[in-house]
N, C-alpha and C positions, 0 to 999 in steps of 0.2 A: 218661659224663653228659653226655645234652644240653640247653642252653642255652635260655633262654626265647625268644631269637629263631631259635633252629635249630628249636625244637619248633613254632611260629607257623608258619614258611617250613612244613615238613613240614604242619600240619594244612591250612592254606592251600592249597598241592598238590594232595592229594588230593580236595578239596572242589573243587576247579577242573576236574579230570579227572571228576569224579563230575556235575558240572553239565551237563557236554556231552550227557550222557542228556536228551535232553527230556522233561518232566515227573518231572525225578527231585531229591527234597531229599536232601540228607548233613547226614552227623554223622560227624566227625573225630577223632580223640585220639592222644596219642604218649605215652607212657608209658614213662620211663627211672630204670633204676635201678642204682645201684652200692651193693654191701653182700658184707658180710663173715659170715662166724660158725667158730668152732671149738668140738666136742666134744672134752670128754675124758672115762675112765673107768679104773680099776684103775692109780689114780696114772700117767696118762701120760697128753695128749693124743694123740685116734685120731685127730680129723680136722679139717684148715683148707681155707675155701674161699672166696676173692675173687671175684665177679661182676660183667659189667655187661648188664645186659639190655634192651631198645629195642624195645618191641611199637609198632607204628601200626596201630590197627583204623580200619576203614569200618562205618560203615552208613547204606543207599541207601533209600528209601523211593518205591516208586514204588506213589501212592496210598495204601490199606491194604495195599499187599504189601509186606512188607522182609527185610531179610537182610543177614547180617554175616558178614566174612572179617578176619584179623589176618596181618600179617608182619614180620618182623623184621629187614626190607631196606629199604636207604633209596634205592636207585638210580631212575632214571627207568624204566627197564624194571620192577622188582622194584612199582613205584607202580602204573605202567600196567596189569599182570597182575592186582593186586588190584582195582583200579575195576573191570576186564573180567568178572571172578572174582565178584563182589557183585553186581554190573547183570543178570548169569546168571542166578542163583540168588534175585536177587529177582525177576524175571518169571514164576519157576516157581515162587514160594511159592504158599501159599493166602492168603485174605485175611484181613485179622487186624481185626475193628469196635473192636478196643481202641488198636488200633495211634492213636501223637500225635502231632503234626508236630512238627518238631524246634522247638526252643526258641531267640528270639529272642534281644537282647541282654539280658545280666541287670545287675545290680549285686551284689556281692560284698564281707562283710567284711573289711577289712584284716587279714594277718595278721604279729605281730610278732614272734612268738617259735618260731614252728614252725620254723627253722632255728639247729642251733646248729654253730660254726663246727668246735670241735675235733671234735666228732662226725661232719662230712662229711668230716672227712679221715683219720680213724682207719686205723692200721695195720695185720698182724696182731699186732706186736708187743703193742701192749694189751691185744689178744685174749690171748694167751698169759702176760700177766702176769696179767691177773683167772685163767684157769683154773687155773695154778699158785698164787694165793695159795687158790683152794679145797681144789686135792691138796692143799697142806702144812696146810689144817685138817684135812680127814681123816685124814690119814698119823697127825698129834698125838695123835687121838683111836682112830687104829687102826678107823679105822672104811673100808669102801669108800665112794668119791664118786665122782660123774659128773656132767656136767650141761652146758649149751651156750647159749656165748655170743657177742653177733648184733648186729649196725649195720648200716646203713641211709642211706642221701640217696636221695629219690625226689622225680619230680617229675608232672605229673601236666598235659596240656595237652589243651583241650576243643572243638571247634570246629564249628557249621554252617552251610550253606548258608543260612538264616534270618538270621544275624547275629551268633550267641554266639560270643563269647572270651572264653575263661578259662585260666587259669591257678596253678596251686600248686604248691612244694617244702615240703619237711620234712628232719627226719633223726629216726631211730627208735634204739632201744637197748634190749637185754633182755638178763639173764641169771636162770638158774633153775638150781637142781642138787638133787640126791637124793641124801641117804648112808646106808648100811646099816650093822649092826652087823655085827662077826664071824660071829653064831651065826645072822643071817640071821630074828631075829625082832624087830627093832626097827626100822623107817624113820621119816626125817624129809627134809622137803620146806623150801625156802625160794624166791621168786623176785620180783622186781619188772622193768617196763617204764619208760623215759622218753625222751625226744627227746633225754636230754644224758646221754651215756656216766658225767660227770661224778658222776654221783645216783648209781651205784650201785658199792655197797662190797661188791665181790666174796667179800674174805674175810672182813665182818660178816653176810654173808648165810651163807658157806658153814658159820660157828659156828652159824648159828641152826640149820640143817639137822644139822647134827652133835649138838649141844643133845636136838633134838627125836628125832635116831633112840636117843641114847644111854638119854635117859629112856621111851622108848616100846618098850626091851626089855621078852620076856619079859611080857605083857598077863596080865591076870587076864579071868577071864567076866563079862559083866556082861550080864544078860537082856536081850533087844528092849523096847520099849514104845516111851512119848510122854516125852519128858524135856525143860527147860529145858535150853538150847544155848548156850553161846559160840560162834558162829562168827567165824573169822577172817577175812580181806578175802578170800583165795582162795576159799573154801567163798561167800563172799556174793555174789562176782561170776558165778562159775558157774551157780548158782542163779536169781541176779536177771536174767543172760540171756534168760530163759525167758519173764519178764516184760515185758520190752523187747521183746521178737519179736511178743508177743501185742499189742501196743498199736498194732493194724490197725484203722481204722473200715471197710474193705470186711467182713474178716470179723465184727465186729461189727455189720454192720449186715445181712449177711445170715445172722441167725442161729450162727454155728460157732465164736465166742469167747465165752469169758468175759463180756467187757464191753458182749457184746447187751442185757444185762439192767441193767449197772453203766455208765451215759450220763456225759460228761462234767457235773461237780458234783457226784458222788454221793462220799462221803466213807467212804473206806474205813481207812486208817491212822490212829494216834497222828498230833497234828502236829507233833511230832519227825521226821515222813518228808517229805521231800522229794525228788523226782527230778525230775535236768533233764540239759538238753545245753546243750552252747557250742560250737558251731563255729571255736572261737577257741583252745580249749584246745592245746597242741601238746604237750606230751606225751600227749597219748591219741591222737596221730596223726591228732585230728583236722581238717577240712578246712574249707573256706567256700562248695562245690558238691558235689551228689552226683552220678552216674553219668550221668545226664539234665542236669548245668549249673543242676540247680536251684539257686537263692540260699537258704543254711540259715539262720536265727534261732537264736540262744540261746531257751529254751524252756524253761517248766515243765510237765511231766508230771502230775507229783503236788505240788500244791502244801500244806504243813502238815496232809499225809496226802487234802486231795482230789482226784480226778482230774480233772485238767485239760483235757487234749487227747489224740487220737487223732491217729496219723498217719494220713496221706492221699498216695495218688500222683497222679499230674497225671488218671491219667483217672478215679478214682475222685469225684477231689476235680469233676470237673466235672461229672460226673453226677449228686454231690449239691451242686453250688452251693456249693461248700466253696472253703477255700484249698490248694492243694497246700502238704504241707509239706516234701514230698521225705523221703529214706533221713535222718533225723539219725545225728548224731554230735558226739562229747565227752560219753558216759554220766557221769552223776557221781551215785551216793547221798550226801547230803549227812551227813557224820558228826556226832561229837557232842564232848565231853570228857573220857570217862570212860577211865583206862585199861582195861588188861586185866587189871589186878589190882583193880583194882574192881568190873567186871562180874564178876567170878571169887565176892571178896566178896559179892556180893549170894544170891549159889546155897547153899541150901541143900543140893540134891542135883541133880547134873547132870550136861552133859556139856561137853568145850572139843573141836571139832573143827579140823583143819587146812585139811584142806581136801575136796575132793568129787571124784568119777572117775567116767568114762561116764555121765553123765547123756545121760537118756531121756525125751522127752516121753510120757506116758499118759493123760493125757483135758484138751482143747481148751476144757473148757466150768469146768472148777477150776483150770486152768495146774498139773495134779498131774504130779510130777516122780519119777522114780525115780534114785537112784544109788549110789554106794558112797563109804564116808569111806576115807582111805589118809593116810599120811607123819605118825602123829600123832595119835592121841585116846585121851581121860585122862577118869576120874572123876573129878567135884568132887563133893566133899564138905566141907560146914559152913565156905566158903567158902574152902576151898584147894585145889587138885589133891594127889587122895588117892593115885594110882595108873595107870598106863596101861591099858586097856582092850581087847579085841576091836574090831575094824570092823565095821561093818552096811551094810544095805542099807537104805537111807532109800524113805518116800515122802512125799511133801510139797510143796508150793505154795509158790514165794515170795510171793503171796498171805499165804497163815498166815505165812510167815514175817515177812513187813511187819508185820501187823495185830496179833504177839502179840510184838512187838519193845518191850523196855522200855528200851532201851539201848545207847548207839552210842560207840562210839571215834573213835581218829582215823584218817584213809582214808591208803590207798594205791593203787597201781595195781600189781595182781600181775601178774605173767609168768610162761607155762607153761602156765596151764589151760586149759580148753575154751571158755572165754568170749573173746570178741572185747575189745579194752582197754578198761575202764574203773576210773575213780576210785570206791572203795567204802570202807564203816568194817568195823570189828570192828564184831560187834553182839550182842546178847542177845536171845535170844525164848523165846517158853515154848510146850509142847506139840509139841514137834518130834517127828515120828512114826518112831521108829528102829526100821524093821518086822523087819527079822530080821539074823543075824549071818552076817558074811563070813569067812570063812578067808583071805580076802589080806590079806596085811603091807602 
């Protein structure tokens, strides 16, 4: 694991070598990672790994031509070869009219809680204990259980020939597991992430997965249709991620987006809906700068139901006379105070959904997405969970999910799904299109 001083020396070294080429501008970065992971299945640990990685990356720009290469070797010969290779490639590269010059000095927000000391020093025995707790929960319920435990301590140093110097270090951890009943008809899942391993209770999460598996066994048939649904956080995060990725000003300005006709200032959702980013949120592995070194600021993208901002790359911001936002980090959909039981109690007939899987975009103009339910889908009748039902393929937009939302529960940071790390709540919404039956468990 590189110290900040070591990482800065490496960045400065490759920048100095690159600047020896006449007319060259350069961006250098050093990524360092110490991580561990353990997998378990069929009542035993199946693999365990501890790795350390070092990646040195260099981009050289010659006018509007640019090239990038990486190495994992830090000796002088390797760094010299890296620079020679990048310079040769940059001279051969076609001109890119959208190439932006390296950024100069920036001011970044302080990160106070990104590193958790105990998590940075974790050893395999801690992962083994977490896996053992999950296996015990599965064995006690006579369910098969499989899962993944991970943690990491990472850093990123960035510098440019224009004077930018940035550094950020953080810890991360995650636990997720899936339980199956012996007859194969019931499946349950649970997973959370944090930058503190102490926040993750493997035994409690495994019990949730086991309870989901046993309660979802032998599902009854439910016809497709539009239903009131209660979505648990893992389902919310995967669908919401498509909305987040669509918040791009260039696609909107070029007529390729849902936001082409819905500019900032447009009321989209109920006042309970606020979507924001906070680059100082360590639990979300957020950081104070993006890959270009752009300083990130806390931002409300949707404030009390009103669209307030779109994301701008450096190139598009310059073209449109706007302020570049960088690539935002630390996404949060603010939650509410309702419990899951309270949200369910308000449903006459609907469906409780644990999570989604295999999501794919269908239409950028409406942000229509398709995907599958899995690991616990239940019919709700008269304010109570009635019984498990078959899984579905859904066709729905996160826009409609939020527009039809009338209830928000507590937030969580799901881990192990298809979305990036977000903090999202339990959510109730209406007219959700469960388009067809899926035979998958």
